[in-house]
C-alpha positions as CSV (number, residue, x, y, z in Angstrom):
1,X,15.7,21.7,-3.1
2,X,12.8,19.8,-2.3
3,X,11.8,17.4,-5.1
4,X,8.3,18.3,-6.4
5,X,6.0,15.3,-6.9
6,X,2.4,14.8,-7.5
7,X,0.3,11.9,-6.1
8,X,-2.7,9.7,-7.7
9,X,-4.8,7.4,-6.2
10,X,-3.2,8.3,-2.8
11,X,-5.4,6.6,-0.7
12,X,-4.7,7.5,2.9
13,X,-1.1,8.5,1.9
14,X,1.1,5.8,2.3
15,X,3.1,5.7,-1.1
16,X,3.2,9.2,-0.3
17,X,4.4,9.4,3.9
18,X,7.4,7.0,2.3
19,X,8.4,9.5,-0.3
20,X,7.8,12.5,2.5
21,X,10.3,10.5,4.6
22,X,12.6,10.3,2.1
23,X,13.1,14.2,1.6
24,X,10.4,14.6,-1.7
25,X,7.4,17.0,-1.0
26,X,3.9,15.9,-2.3
27,X,2.6,19.2,-3.5
28,X,-0.4,17.5,-4.8
29,X,-2.5,14.4,-4.7
30,X,-6.0,12.8,-5.9
31,X,-8.5,10.4,-4.8
32,X,-11.8,9.7,-5.6
33,X,-12.7,7.7,-2.9
34,X,-15.3,10.1,-0.6
35,X,-14.4,7.5,2.5
36,X,-10.3,8.9,2.0
37,X,-10.6,12.6,2.0
38,X,-11.0,13.4,5.7
39,X,-8.5,11.0,6.3
40,X,-5.9,12.0,3.8
41,X,-6.7,15.6,4.6
42,X,-6.1,15.4,8.1
43,X,-2.4,13.9,7.7
44,X,-0.9,15.6,5.2
45,X,-1.7,18.7,5.6
46,X,0.8,20.9,3.3
47,X,-0.7,18.9,0.5
48,X,-3.5,20.2,-2.0
49,X,-6.3,17.5,-2.5
50,X,-8.5,17.1,-5.3
51,X,-11.0,14.5,-5.2
52,X,-12.2,13.7,-8.6
53,X,-12.3,11.1,-10.7
54,X,-8.3,10.6,-12.6
55,X,-11.0,10.3,-15.8
56,X,-12.1,13.7,-14.9
57,X,-8.9,15.8,-14.6
58,X,-7.1,17.4,-17.5
59,X,-3.3,17.4,-17.8
60,X,-3.0,21.3,-17.0
61,X,-4.5,21.0,-13.7
62,X,-1.6,19.2,-12.5
63,X,1.3,21.4,-11.3
64,X,4.8,21.1,-12.3
65,X,7.0,18.4,-10.6
66,X,10.0,16.5,-10.4
67,X,8.0,13.1,-10.3
68,X,4.2,11.0,-10.5
69,X,3.3,8.5,-8.1
70,X,0.4,6.6,-7.4
71,X,-1.1,2.9,-7.2
72,X,-3.9,2.6,-10.0
73,X,-6.9,0.3,-8.2
74,X,-5.5,-3.2,-7.9
75,X,-8.6,-5.3,-7.3
76,X,-9.1,-5.8,-10.7
77,X,-6.1,-7.2,-11.1
78,X,-6.1,-9.2,-7.6
79,X,-5.7,-13.0,-7.6
80,X,-8.3,-12.6,-5.3
81,X,-10.9,-10.3,-7.8
82,X,-12.6,-11.3,-10.5
83,X,-8.9,-10.8,-12.3
84,X,-10.8,-9.0,-15.4
85,X,-7.4,-6.7,-15.7
86,X,-7.5,-4.0,-18.1
87,X,-11.3,-4.7,-19.1
88,X,-12.2,-3.6,-16.0
89,X,-13.0,0.3,-15.7
90,X,-10.2,-0.2,-13.0
91,X,-7.8,-1.7,-14.9
92,X,-8.1,0.9,-17.2
93,X,-7.2,3.8,-15.1
94,X,-4.0,2.8,-15.8
95,X,-4.4,4.7,-19.2
96,X,-4.9,8.0,-17.3
97,X,-2.6,7.7,-15.5
98,X,0.0,7.2,-18.4
99,X,-1.9,10.3,-20.7
100,X,-0.9,13.0,-17.1
101,X,2.5,11.4,-17.4
102,X,3.0,11.7,-21.0
103,X,1.7,15.4,-21.1
104,X,3.4,16.5,-17.5
105,X,6.6,15.0,-18.8
106,X,8.3,15.1,-15.0
107,X,11.9,13.5,-14.6
108,X,10.1,10.1,-13.0
109,X,7.3,8.4,-12.3
110,X,6.1,5.3,-9.5
111,X,3.2,2.7,-10.4
112,X,2.2,0.1,-7.7
113,X,0.3,-3.0,-8.3
114,X,-0.7,-6.3,-7.4
115,X,1.5,-9.1,-7.8
116,X,-1.7,-10.9,-9.6
117,X,-1.2,-8.3,-12.4
118,X,1.7,-10.7,-13.7
119,X,-0.6,-13.7,-13.9
120,X,-0.5,-15.1,-17.5
121,X,-4.0,-14.2,-18.2
122,X,-3.1,-10.4,-18.1
123,X,0.3,-11.5,-20.2
124,X,-1.4,-8.9,-23.0
125,X,-2.4,-6.1,-20.6
126,X,0.6,-5.8,-19.5
127,X,2.4,-6.1,-22.3
128,X,0.6,-3.2,-23.7
129,X,1.4,-0.6,-20.5
130,X,5.0,-1.4,-20.8
131,X,5.0,-0.8,-24.2
132,X,2.8,3.3,-23.5
133,X,5.2,3.8,-20.8
134,X,8.2,3.5,-23.5
135,X,5.9,5.4,-25.9
136,X,5.4,8.1,-23.2
137,X,9.2,8.8,-23.3
138,X,10.6,6.6,-20.2
139,X,12.7,4.2,-19.4
140,X,11.4,1.3,-17.8
141,X,12.4,-1.0,-15.2
142,X,9.8,-3.1,-13.3
143,X,10.3,-5.9,-10.4
144,X,8.3,-7.7,-7.9
145,X,9.3,-6.9,-4.6
146,X,8.1,-7.8,-1.2
147,X,7.7,-5.0,1.6
148,X,9.2,-8.2,4.3
149,X,12.8,-7.1,2.6
150,X,13.2,-3.1,2.9
151,X,11.8,-2.7,6.4
152,X,7.7,-3.3,6.4
153,X,6.9,-6.3,9.3
154,X,4.8,-8.2,6.3
155,X,4.7,-10.2,3.3
156,X,3.8,-8.1,0.8
157,X,4.4,-8.8,-2.9
158,X,3.4,-6.0,-5.1
159,X,4.9,-5.4,-8.7
160,X,6.8,-1.8,-8.6
161,X,7.2,0.2,-12.4
162,X,9.4,2.5,-12.5
163,X,10.4,4.7,-15.2
164,X,12.7,7.6,-15.8
165,X,12.4,10.1,-18.8
166,X,15.3,9.4,-21.5
167,X,16.8,11.8,-21.6
168,X,18.2,11.5,-18.6
169,X,20.0,8.4,-19.2
170,X,19.3,7.0,-16.2
171,X,20.3,3.3,-15.3
172,X,17.7,2.3,-12.4
173,X,18.7,-0.5,-10.0
174,X,16.6,-1.4,-7.7
175,X,17.2,-1.6,-3.6
176,X,18.2,-4.4,-2.3
177,X,16.4,-6.3,-0.2
178,X,17.1,-6.3,3.4
179,X,19.5,-9.1,5.2
180,X,16.9,-11.7,6.5
181,X,18.4,-11.5,10.2
182,X,17.8,-7.8,10.1
183,X,13.7,-8.5,9.1
184,X,10.9,-7.3,11.3
185,X,8.4,-9.6,13.2
186,X,5.4,-8.8,14.9
187,X,6.8,-8.8,18.0
188,X,8.9,-5.9,16.8
189,X,6.5,-3.7,16.3
190,X,2.9,-5.1,17.9
191,X,4.2,-5.8,21.5
192,X,3.6,-2.4,23.8
193,X,0.3,-2.7,22.4
194,X,-0.7,-5.8,24.2
195,X,-3.3,-5.8,26.0
196,X,-4.7,-2.7,25.3
197,X,-6.9,-3.4,22.1
198,X,-10.9,-3.0,22.4
199,X,-13.5,-4.0,20.2
200,X,-15.2,-2.4,17.9
201,X,-19.3,-1.4,19.1
202,X,-22.7,-2.7,17.1
203,X,-22.4,-2.3,13.5
204,X,-18.7,-2.2,13.6
205,X,-19.0,1.2,15.0
206,X,-16.1,3.0,16.6
207,X,-15.1,2.3,20.1
208,X,-14.7,5.9,22.4
209,X,-12.7,3.5,25.1
210,X,-9.7,3.4,23.4
211,X,-7.0,4.2,25.1
212,X,-4.6,4.3,21.7
213,X,-5.4,5.8,18.8
214,X,-7.5,3.9,16.4
215,X,-7.1,0.8,18.8
216,X,-10.0,-1.4,17.8
217,X,-10.7,-4.2,16.0
218,X,-13.6,-5.6,14.0
219,X,-15.9,-7.7,15.7
220,X,-17.9,-10.8,14.5
221,X,-17.7,-14.2,12.9
222,X,-15.1,-16.4,10.7
223,X,-16.3,-17.5,7.0
224,X,-15.9,-20.4,6.2
225,X,-13.2,-18.6,3.6
226,X,-11.1,-17.4,6.5
227,X,-11.4,-20.5,8.4
228,X,-10.0,-22.2,5.1
229,X,-5.8,-22.3,5.9
230,X,-4.0,-20.7,9.5
231,X,-4.3,-17.0,10.0
232,X,-2.0,-16.9,12.8
233,X,1.8,-15.8,12.7
234,X,3.9,-16.1,15.5
235,X,5.2,-13.3,17.6
236,X,8.4,-14.4,15.4
237,X,7.2,-14.2,12.2
238,X,6.3,-10.8,10.0
239,X,2.7,-11.0,9.6
240,X,0.3,-12.3,6.4
241,X,-0.5,-9.6,3.5
242,X,-2.9,-6.9,5.4
243,X,-5.9,-6.8,3.2
244,X,-8.6,-4.3,2.3
245,X,-11.2,-5.8,4.8
246,X,-11.5,-5.6,7.9
247,X,-13.6,-9.4,8.0
248,X,-10.0,-11.0,6.8
249,X,-7.2,-9.5,8.9
250,X,-5.0,-12.0,10.2
251,X,-5.4,-13.1,14.3
252,X,-3.6,-11.7,16.5
253,X,-0.6,-13.4,17.8
254,X,-0.9,-14.1,20.5
255,X,-3.1,-17.3,19.5
256,X,-2.4,-20.2,19.1
257,X,-1.8,-21.6,14.9
258,X,-5.2,-22.5,13.7
259,X,-5.2,-27.0,13.5
260,X,-6.3,-28.4,10.4
261,X,-9.5,-30.6,10.0
262,X,-9.1,-31.4,6.6
263,X,-8.5,-29.8,3.0
264,X,-9.6,-26.2,3.5
265,X,-10.6,-26.3,6.7
266,X,-9.1,-25.2,10.0
267,X,-10.3,-24.6,13.3
268,X,-9.4,-22.4,16.5
269,X,-7.8,-24.7,19.5
270,X,-10.4,-25.6,21.4
271,X,-9.9,-23.5,24.9
272,X,-8.8,-21.0,23.5
273,X,-11.2,-19.4,21.9
274,X,-10.4,-16.2,23.5
275,X,-7.2,-15.9,22.1
276,X,-8.8,-15.2,18.3
277,X,-9.4,-11.9,17.7
278,X,-8.7,-9.8,14.3
279,X,-5.3,-7.6,14.7
280,X,-6.9,-3.8,14.9
281,X,-7.1,-1.6,13.2
282,X,-4.0,0.5,14.8
283,X,-2.3,-2.9,15.0
284,X,-2.7,-3.3,10.7
285,X,-1.6,0.8,10.4
286,X,1.6,-0.3,13.1
287,X,2.1,-3.2,10.2
288,X,2.2,-1.0,7.0
289,X,4.6,1.2,8.5
290,X,2.2,4.4,10.0
291,X,2.9,6.2,12.1
292,X,0.9,6.6,15.9
293,X,0.6,9.3,15.3
294,X,-1.6,9.5,11.8
295,X,-5.4,9.1,12.6
296,X,-7.6,7.0,10.3
297,X,-10.6,8.5,10.4
298,X,-13.8,6.3,10.0
299,X,-17.2,6.1,11.0
300,X,-17.0,2.5,10.7
301,X,-13.9,0.3,11.6
302,X,-14.2,-1.4,7.7
303,X,-13.6,2.1,6.4
304,X,-9.8,1.7,8.6
305,X,-9.0,-1.0,7.4
306,X,-9.6,-0.3,3.9
307,X,-7.5,2.2,3.8
308,X,-4.6,0.0,5.3
309,X,-5.1,-2.6,3.4
310,X,-4.9,-0.8,0.3
311,X,-1.8,1.3,1.2
312,X,1.6,0.8,0.1
313,X,3.4,0.2,3.3
314,X,5.4,3.1,4.2
315,X,9.0,1.6,5.2
316,X,8.5,0.2,1.3
317,X,7.9,3.1,0.0
318,X,10.6,5.3,1.7
319,X,13.6,2.2,0.6
320,X,12.0,3.1,-2.9
321,X,12.2,7.2,-3.1
322,X,15.8,6.9,-1.1
323,X,16.5,4.9,-4.6
324,X,14.9,7.2,-6.8
325,X,16.6,10.1,-5.3
326,X,19.9,8.6,-5.3
327,X,20.0,7.9,-9.1
328,X,18.2,11.6,-10.0
329,X,21.4,13.4,-7.9
330,X,24.2,10.8,-9.6
331,X,22.4,12.1,-13.1
332,X,22.3,15.9,-11.7
333,X,26.2,15.6,-10.8
334,X,27.0,13.3,-14.1
335,X,25.7,16.2,-16.2
336,X,27.6,19.1,-14.5
337,X,30.8,17.3,-14.4
């Protein structure tokens, strides 16, 4: 029988898609950002989407389920952000996630967040969150993981929390990383798209001349922050982390590596300036593991980059979902014996 799960902070549904690929059914999802609703509903037609903030959702509204998954907003924990952590209202959304978890008591949960959450300044808040998960009745397992070790073509470190209801007595072990030689590089997933990219129109509007869905890139200059380090990975390497801001999208691998001028200052190689373009929305989606028929709906390409950059890499999500399913199955067999 298919395991039913619910998803909070669903975004475009990268985490949800990975769980669906593993055999789960996402029956109900919650996403508050109105710029994402059309994309989620188009690509997850069998899921009921609730669009209010989690703070205004009563646990009674959430259907019975086998698991609850989600990635509470990461900006407040991000190394690139202000690192306000639990003091930020977005950081406090973790408490609402736990509130509903405690009320519904599903067999398991998975929560994902940025690696910055483990910064020393957040130690007390992190320990508090871990205690709350345990007090809610769950055996908690957490680990820093890199999506490149689980089939995604990018370096993307995230903290994963997985919990199983204590009465199930499940001793969880995280999935083993794939061998280094099996890791995907940019050539494995982007080469066939080469030559088809089109620039966004003025004011970052979508380009109707795209030959491939969402295969357009943000136009405009590059900030001094962007030029503070090399932003080019070669065809034989995995991508840098795909971020939520289009202006920070990595450069396409056909460009030569940027040249260092001085500390925190790089430049494009002279004579090759025309090769330095940002990765397209579709290229970023491929790097995150979204299939080509997954349509990102937006009126400004910046929204497409944001949805993709905030998502969980699909192959990574699937690997975690498969491991959870295996542990639930073992526990069921053990109980039946």
